[in-house]
N, C-alpha and C positions, 0 to 999 in steps of 0.2 A: 504494500500500500504506500502510495506517495504522500509524503507530508508536505504541506504548503504553508509558507510564512511570509508575511509582508513586513519588511523592516522599515521603520520610519526614524529619521534623524533630523536634527535641526542644524547640523554642521557637516561639512565634508569630512572632517577628522573623525567625528562620531560615526558616520556611515562607514568609513574605511575600517575603523576599529571593529565595529559590530560585524560587518561582512567577513572580514578576515578571521574573526573568532569563529563564526559559523562554518566557514570553509574548513577550518581545522577540525571541526566536529562532524564533517562529512556532508555538509550542505553545499549546494551548487546554485550560483546565481542563474535566474531564468529571465531572459529578456534584458532590456536595457534599463539603466538608471533613469528615474523620472525626477525632475526638479520642478517644484511648483513655487512660483513667486506670487505671494498674496498681495492684497491691496495695501498692506503696510510695508511692502518691500522686504518681507521676511521669507527666506528660502526654506523649503522643507524638502528633504530628499526621501525617495521611496525606492526600494529594491525588493523584488520578489525572489525568494529563496525556496528551493525544493530539496527534498531528501527522499531517496528510494528506501 
C-alpha cells in the first residue's frame, strides 16, 4: 500500500530539511515543488511525498 504525505513549509530551508529527512526514511518526492505567494507576500512551499 502506498503512503501519501503533503509536506508544507514556510521557508526553503525548512522544506529542504523536512524533505531530506523523509528521503532518509524511504520516502520519495512525487511531482514538483509548489510555491504559493499569498496576498501578504508570504511564501508557502508544498511537496508531495510517497512511500511504497
